[in-house]
C-alpha positions as CSV (number, residue, x, y, z in Angstrom):
1,X,0.0,-0.1,0.1
2,X,1.2,3.4,-0.6
3,X,0.5,4.4,3.0
4,X,2.8,1.7,3.9
5,X,6.5,3.1,5.7
6,X,9.8,2.5,3.6
7,X,9.6,-1.0,5.3
8,X,6.5,-2.1,4.2
9,X,4.7,-2.1,7.1
10,X,1.4,0.1,7.7
11,X,2.1,2.7,10.3
12,X,0.0,2.1,13.3
13,X,-2.0,5.7,13.2
14,X,-2.4,5.1,9.2
15,X,-3.8,1.4,10.1
16,X,-6.4,3.3,13.0
17,X,-7.3,5.7,10.8
18,X,-7.6,3.7,8.0
19,X,-10.2,1.6,10.4
20,X,-11.8,4.7,11.5
21,X,-12.4,5.9,7.6
22,X,-14.3,2.5,6.7
23,X,-17.1,2.9,8.9
24,X,-20.1,3.9,7.3
25,X,-23.1,5.8,9.2
26,X,-25.8,2.9,8.7
27,X,-23.5,0.0,10.7
28,X,-24.0,2.2,13.6
29,X,-26.3,0.6,15.8
30,X,-29.8,1.8,16.1
31,X,-30.8,4.4,18.8
32,X,-33.0,4.1,21.7
33,X,-34.5,5.7,24.6
34,X,-33.5,4.7,28.2
35,X,-34.4,6.0,31.7
36,X,-31.3,7.3,33.5
37,X,-31.0,4.0,36.0
38,X,-29.9,2.2,32.5
39,X,-28.2,4.4,30.5
40,X,-24.7,4.0,32.0
41,X,-21.8,2.8,29.7
42,X,-24.4,3.5,26.7
43,X,-23.4,5.9,24.4
44,X,-25.2,8.9,23.4
45,X,-26.9,9.0,19.9
46,X,-27.9,12.8,20.8
47,X,-27.1,15.3,22.8
48,X,-28.5,16.6,26.2
49,X,-29.4,20.2,26.6
50,X,-30.5,21.7,30.0
51,X,-33.9,22.6,30.1
52,X,-33.6,24.5,33.1
53,X,-30.3,26.5,34.9
54,X,-28.0,25.4,37.5
55,X,-28.4,27.4,40.1
56,X,-32.3,28.0,39.2
57,X,-31.6,31.0,41.2
58,X,-28.9,32.8,43.5
59,X,-28.0,30.6,46.6
60,X,-26.0,31.2,49.5
61,X,-22.4,29.4,49.4
62,X,-22.3,29.7,53.5
63,X,-24.7,29.3,56.5
64,X,-24.5,33.2,57.6
65,X,-26.8,36.2,56.7
66,X,-28.2,38.0,53.8
67,X,-27.6,41.9,53.7
68,X,-27.8,44.6,51.5
69,X,-24.0,45.6,51.4
70,X,-25.2,49.7,51.4
71,X,-26.8,48.9,54.9
72,X,-23.9,47.8,56.3
73,X,-22.3,50.9,56.0
74,X,-25.0,53.0,57.9
75,X,-26.1,50.2,60.4
76,X,-24.1,49.1,63.7
77,X,-26.8,46.3,63.7
78,X,-29.1,44.7,61.6
79,X,-31.9,43.1,63.0
80,X,-32.8,39.4,61.9
81,X,-36.0,39.8,59.9
82,X,-36.5,36.4,58.0
83,X,-34.8,32.7,58.5
84,X,-34.1,30.9,54.9
85,X,-33.3,27.1,55.1
86,X,-32.8,25.5,51.5
87,X,-35.7,24.4,49.6
88,X,-37.7,28.2,51.1
89,X,-38.7,30.5,48.7
90,X,-37.7,33.5,51.2
91,X,-39.3,37.0,51.1
92,X,-38.1,40.0,49.9
93,X,-35.3,41.3,52.0
94,X,-37.1,44.0,54.1
95,X,-34.4,47.2,53.5
96,X,-32.1,47.6,56.9
97,X,-32.7,43.9,57.9
98,X,-30.1,41.0,58.0
99,X,-32.1,37.0,57.1
100,X,-30.6,34.6,58.4
101,X,-29.8,32.2,55.4
102,X,-28.2,28.7,55.2
103,X,-25.9,27.0,52.8
104,X,-28.0,26.8,49.2
105,X,-31.0,28.2,50.5
106,X,-32.3,31.3,47.8
107,X,-31.3,34.3,48.2
108,X,-33.8,36.7,49.2
109,X,-34.7,39.7,46.5
110,X,-33.0,42.5,47.4
111,X,-30.0,41.0,49.2
112,X,-26.5,41.5,47.2
113,X,-24.3,39.8,50.0
114,X,-23.9,37.1,52.3
115,X,-21.4,37.5,55.5
116,X,-20.6,34.2,56.8
117,X,-21.6,33.4,60.8
118,X,-18.3,33.4,61.6
119,X,-17.7,36.9,60.5
120,X,-21.0,38.3,62.9
121,X,-21.8,38.1,66.3
122,X,-25.4,37.8,67.4
123,X,-26.7,40.7,70.1
124,X,-28.7,39.5,72.5
125,X,-31.8,41.7,70.9
126,X,-31.6,39.6,67.9
127,X,-29.9,41.9,65.5
128,X,-26.6,40.7,63.9
129,X,-23.1,43.1,63.4
130,X,-20.9,42.3,60.9
131,X,-17.5,42.3,62.9
132,X,-15.3,41.8,59.6
133,X,-14.5,43.6,56.5
134,X,-16.6,42.3,53.6
135,X,-16.8,42.3,49.9
136,X,-20.2,43.1,48.1
137,X,-21.8,39.8,46.2
138,X,-19.3,37.5,48.2
139,X,-20.3,33.5,49.3
140,X,-23.5,33.8,46.7
141,X,-23.4,31.7,43.4
142,X,-25.3,33.2,40.8
143,X,-28.1,31.6,38.8
144,X,-27.3,29.7,35.8
145,X,-23.3,29.8,36.5
146,X,-22.7,25.9,36.4
147,X,-25.5,25.5,33.7
148,X,-27.3,27.8,31.6
149,X,-31.0,27.0,30.1
150,X,-30.7,25.4,26.5
151,X,-26.9,24.5,27.0
152,X,-25.9,21.8,25.5
153,X,-24.1,19.6,28.6
154,X,-23.3,16.3,26.8
155,X,-22.5,15.9,23.3
156,X,-23.6,12.7,21.1
157,X,-21.2,10.1,20.8
158,X,-20.2,10.3,24.4
159,X,-20.3,7.4,26.7
160,X,-22.0,7.5,29.7
161,X,-20.2,7.1,33.3
162,X,-21.5,7.7,36.7
163,X,-20.6,11.2,36.7
164,X,-22.3,12.1,33.6
165,X,-26.0,10.2,35.0
166,X,-25.5,12.5,37.5
167,X,-25.0,15.7,35.4
168,X,-28.2,14.7,33.9
169,X,-30.2,14.3,36.4
170,X,-29.3,17.5,37.4
171,X,-31.3,19.4,35.3
172,X,-34.5,17.2,35.5
173,X,-33.8,14.7,32.5
174,X,-34.8,11.6,33.2
175,X,-33.9,9.4,30.3
176,X,-31.7,10.0,27.4
177,X,-31.5,8.3,23.4
178,X,-28.8,6.2,23.1
179,X,-27.3,3.8,20.3
180,X,-27.7,0.2,21.5
181,X,-24.6,-2.1,22.4
182,X,-22.5,-2.9,19.6
183,X,-23.0,-6.4,19.5
184,X,-19.7,-8.7,18.3
185,X,-18.9,-12.2,17.4
186,X,-15.8,-13.7,18.8
187,X,-14.6,-16.9,17.3
188,X,-11.3,-18.6,18.1
189,X,-9.9,-21.1,16.0
190,X,-7.6,-24.1,16.2
191,X,-8.1,-27.4,16.8
192,X,-5.2,-27.5,19.2
193,X,-7.0,-25.6,21.9
194,X,-8.1,-27.1,25.3
195,X,-10.8,-25.7,27.7
196,X,-9.9,-24.8,31.2
197,X,-11.3,-27.8,33.5
198,X,-9.8,-30.6,30.8
199,X,-7.1,-32.6,31.3
200,X,-4.0,-31.8,29.6
201,X,-3.2,-33.5,26.7
202,X,0.0,-33.9,24.1
203,X,0.1,-31.1,21.4
204,X,-2.6,-29.0,23.1
205,X,-2.9,-25.8,24.8
206,X,-5.3,-24.1,26.6
207,X,-8.1,-21.7,25.2
208,X,-6.8,-18.5,27.2
209,X,-7.6,-15.9,23.9
210,X,-11.7,-16.9,24.0
211,X,-11.4,-16.3,27.8
212,X,-9.5,-13.3,28.1
213,X,-11.4,-11.9,24.7
214,X,-14.7,-12.2,25.9
215,X,-14.5,-9.8,29.2
216,X,-12.5,-7.6,28.0
217,X,-14.9,-6.8,25.2
218,X,-17.2,-6.9,27.3
219,X,-15.2,-4.3,30.2
220,X,-15.2,-2.6,27.1
221,X,-19.2,-1.6,27.0
222,X,-19.7,-3.9,24.2
223,X,-22.4,-7.0,24.3
224,X,-20.8,-10.1,23.1
225,X,-23.9,-12.1,21.2
226,X,-22.1,-15.1,19.8
227,X,-19.0,-17.0,20.7
228,X,-17.2,-20.1,19.8
229,X,-13.9,-22.1,19.0
230,X,-14.2,-23.3,15.5
231,X,-12.3,-26.5,14.4
232,X,-9.9,-25.9,11.4
233,X,-11.8,-26.7,8.8
234,X,-12.9,-24.8,5.9
235,X,-16.6,-26.0,6.5
236,X,-16.7,-25.3,9.7
237,X,-14.8,-21.8,9.8
238,X,-17.7,-21.0,6.7
239,X,-20.8,-21.9,9.3
240,X,-19.0,-20.5,12.3
241,X,-19.2,-17.0,9.8
242,X,-22.5,-17.0,8.7
243,X,-23.5,-17.8,12.4
244,X,-22.1,-14.9,13.7
245,X,-23.0,-12.6,11.1
246,X,-26.8,-13.7,11.8
247,X,-25.9,-12.3,15.4
248,X,-23.9,-9.9,15.5
249,X,-22.8,-6.1,14.2
250,X,-19.1,-7.2,13.8
251,X,-17.2,-10.0,13.8
252,X,-13.7,-10.4,16.0
253,X,-11.6,-13.5,15.2
254,X,-7.8,-14.7,16.7
255,X,-5.5,-16.7,14.7
256,X,-6.3,-18.7,11.4
257,X,-6.0,-15.7,8.9
258,X,-2.4,-16.8,7.5
259,X,-1.7,-18.9,4.4
260,X,-1.3,-22.3,6.0
261,X,-2.9,-25.7,4.8
262,X,-4.9,-24.9,8.5
263,X,-5.5,-21.8,8.0
264,X,-9.6,-21.6,6.8
265,X,-10.4,-18.0,7.8
266,X,-8.8,-16.5,4.8
267,X,-10.6,-18.8,2.4
268,X,-14.0,-18.6,4.5
269,X,-13.6,-15.1,4.8
270,X,-12.9,-14.4,0.8
271,X,-15.9,-16.8,-0.1
272,X,-18.2,-14.7,2.0
273,X,-16.6,-11.1,1.6
274,X,-13.4,-9.8,1.2
275,X,-10.5,-9.5,3.7
276,X,-7.4,-7.4,3.4
277,X,-4.3,-8.3,5.0
278,X,-2.3,-5.7,6.8
279,X,1.3,-5.9,8.2
280,X,1.1,-3.3,10.5
281,X,4.3,-1.6,12.3
282,X,3.4,-3.0,15.5
283,X,5.2,-5.1,17.7
284,X,3.3,-7.7,19.0
285,X,1.0,-8.2,16.2
286,X,2.5,-7.5,12.8
287,X,-0.4,-9.5,11.1
288,X,-3.6,-7.8,11.3
289,X,-7.0,-8.5,9.3
290,X,-9.7,-6.3,8.0
291,X,-12.6,-6.9,5.9
292,X,-16.5,-8.1,5.4
293,X,-18.7,-10.6,5.5
294,X,-21.7,-10.7,3.4
295,X,-25.1,-12.3,5.1
296,X,-28.6,-11.6,4.4
297,X,-27.9,-8.4,2.4
298,X,-26.2,-6.6,4.7
299,X,-22.0,-6.6,5.0
300,X,-20.9,-7.2,8.5
301,X,-17.2,-6.0,9.2
302,X,-14.5,-8.8,10.2
303,X,-11.4,-7.9,12.3
304,X,-8.6,-10.7,12.2
305,X,-6.6,-10.8,15.3
306,X,-3.2,-12.9,15.5
307,X,-3.1,-15.8,17.5
308,X,-0.5,-15.3,20.4
309,X,-2.4,-13.9,23.3
310,X,-0.2,-10.7,24.5
311,X,-0.7,-9.8,20.4
312,X,-4.5,-10.7,21.0
313,X,-4.4,-7.6,23.7
314,X,-2.0,-5.6,21.8
315,X,-3.9,-5.0,18.9
316,X,-7.7,-5.1,20.0
317,X,-6.7,-2.0,22.5
318,X,-4.4,-0.4,20.0
319,X,-6.1,-1.0,16.4
320,X,-9.4,-2.3,17.4
321,X,-10.9,-0.2,19.9
322,X,-10.5,3.2,17.9
323,X,-12.7,1.2,15.1
324,X,-15.1,-0.8,17.7
325,X,-15.4,2.8,19.4
326,X,-16.2,4.5,16.1
327,X,-18.6,1.6,15.0
328,X,-20.5,1.5,18.2
329,X,-21.2,5.8,17.3
330,X,-18.9,7.1,20.1
331,X,-16.3,10.0,19.3
332,X,-13.1,8.2,19.6
333,X,-9.6,10.3,20.6
334,X,-6.3,8.8,20.4
335,X,-4.7,8.8,24.2
336,X,-2.3,11.1,24.6
337,X,1.0,8.8,26.1
338,X,2.8,10.7,29.1
339,X,6.6,10.9,29.7
340,X,7.8,8.6,32.3
341,X,11.2,8.3,33.7
342,X,12.7,4.3,32.1
343,X,13.9,1.9,35.0
344,X,15.4,-0.4,31.7
345,X,17.4,0.4,28.7
346,X,16.6,0.0,25.2
347,X,20.1,-0.6,23.3
348,X,19.2,-2.3,19.8
349,X,17.0,-0.5,17.6
350,X,13.7,-2.5,17.1
351,X,12.4,-2.5,13.2
352,X,8.7,-2.0,14.2
353,X,7.2,0.3,17.1
354,X,7.1,-2.2,20.3
355,X,4.7,-1.7,23.1
356,X,6.6,-3.3,26.3
357,X,4.4,-4.2,28.9
358,X,5.7,-2.3,32.3
359,X,4.4,-0.9,35.5
360,X,4.8,2.2,37.6
361,X,7.6,1.6,40.4
362,X,9.0,4.1,42.9
363,X,13.0,4.4,42.8
364,X,14.1,6.8,45.5
365,X,10.7,8.7,45.2
366,X,10.5,9.0,41.8
367,X,8.1,7.1,39.8
368,X,9.3,5.7,37.2
369,X,8.8,2.2,34.4
370,X,10.1,-1.1,35.1
371,X,9.9,-3.7,32.5
372,X,8.6,-7.3,32.4
373,X,11.5,-9.6,31.4
374,X,10.3,-11.7,29.0
375,X,8.5,-9.5,26.5
376,X,7.3,-12.5,24.1
377,X,3.9,-12.5,22.6
378,X,2.7,-15.7,24.1
379,X,4.1,-14.3,27.3
380,X,0.3,-13.6,28.8
381,X,1.5,-13.3,32.4
382,X,3.9,-9.9,31.0
383,X,-0.1,-8.2,30.7
384,X,-1.9,-9.5,33.6
385,X,1.8,-8.2,35.3
386,X,1.4,-4.8,33.7
387,X,0.2,-1.1,34.3
388,X,0.4,-0.4,30.5
389,X,2.6,0.0,27.5
390,X,6.1,2.0,27.1
391,X,6.0,2.7,23.3
392,X,9.2,2.1,22.0
393,X,9.2,3.7,17.9
394,X,11.4,1.8,15.7
395,X,15.1,2.4,15.3
396,X,14.7,4.5,19.2
397,X,17.2,3.2,21.9
398,X,16.9,4.6,25.5
399,X,19.4,4.6,28.9
400,X,18.3,4.2,32.6
401,X,16.3,7.7,33.2
402,X,15.4,8.5,30.0
403,X,11.9,9.8,29.4
404,X,9.7,7.0,27.7
405,X,6.0,7.1,26.3
406,X,4.0,5.7,28.4
407,X,0.0,4.4,27.9
408,X,-1.9,2.9,31.1
409,X,-4.3,0.1,29.9
410,X,-6.9,2.4,31.1
411,X,-6.5,5.0,28.8
412,X,-6.4,2.6,25.9
413,X,-9.8,0.9,27.5
414,X,-11.6,4.2,27.9
415,X,-9.9,6.4,25.0
């Protein structure tokens, strides 16, 4: 491809943008209206605009006394004319008086300042004297200073978190328009796979990819609508793809997209649709497949991840998540790495951008990155151990103490 680097590998940002550009509007799930109690984790299909101002009226930021500032200049003591707790509509403030007021209570008409109770003395006759210099307008939260009536508070494409639900509730809205959760089908190929709980067998390995990928997709906020461990035959692969296309908005697979005699995903996908095989400038996980299968008049997107478990994890987060979030209708933004000192060296420049599994440790009071000793793509313990990835670009070298770009796992998960 013309967008590949000189080494013939597709740069990671180009691969991500190519995936995002492939999303068509009709592929995004349909919208539905949900009550707030069911909307956390969903993606807004329409913006949320506030029908009210917040605060709805001027209110007191302190327990104290509401006064007219000019009365403080002329009156040594102000009679207390009313008491205003939160939730009570006050009367207009009588001139040359003070109103006892509590935090959150509406400021009465005519008052322009709230004096903290600590700056006042309550006299024996029930009047109040102000003991400190005060500023006109102090301790009043103005109507609409947080949110204005009609203001957009959350945009379409935003994935709702708990604080967002609270924000929506704070303006009196009780339901939102959201996209239905993206349905993902997961296919894992390999006759060598054993299910956890089965006794070990010669030449077999346990099926870690499916048990990692399914909850990872669910943790990302998608619905895994169908999953299967597929036998290494063309017919079984074709039938699995048909079932997946019936039940899902997108198909994600691991392994089987190479050109070996036992790799049947490639010809099966091509028999039903189209497959593009990319070599991406990333380590681990250079081989990556993208395409679609045609079924019942629709094109179902297809993502083929590598077979090694660390490669599955890394390519899903780095390459798959931007695509899946865009397909979900979300506004994906690339995560911004932070620079953290390395507690390791990279003495031999690599040919690909390498995502090293690292975790944050403290060395003499300074946070730095420790590298997992074995960076093989088959060592899943490195992922369970790590806090994130140190991103070492092709050709770069690092000495201990050098600042390395660091991406936390949660950045990639929630980006």
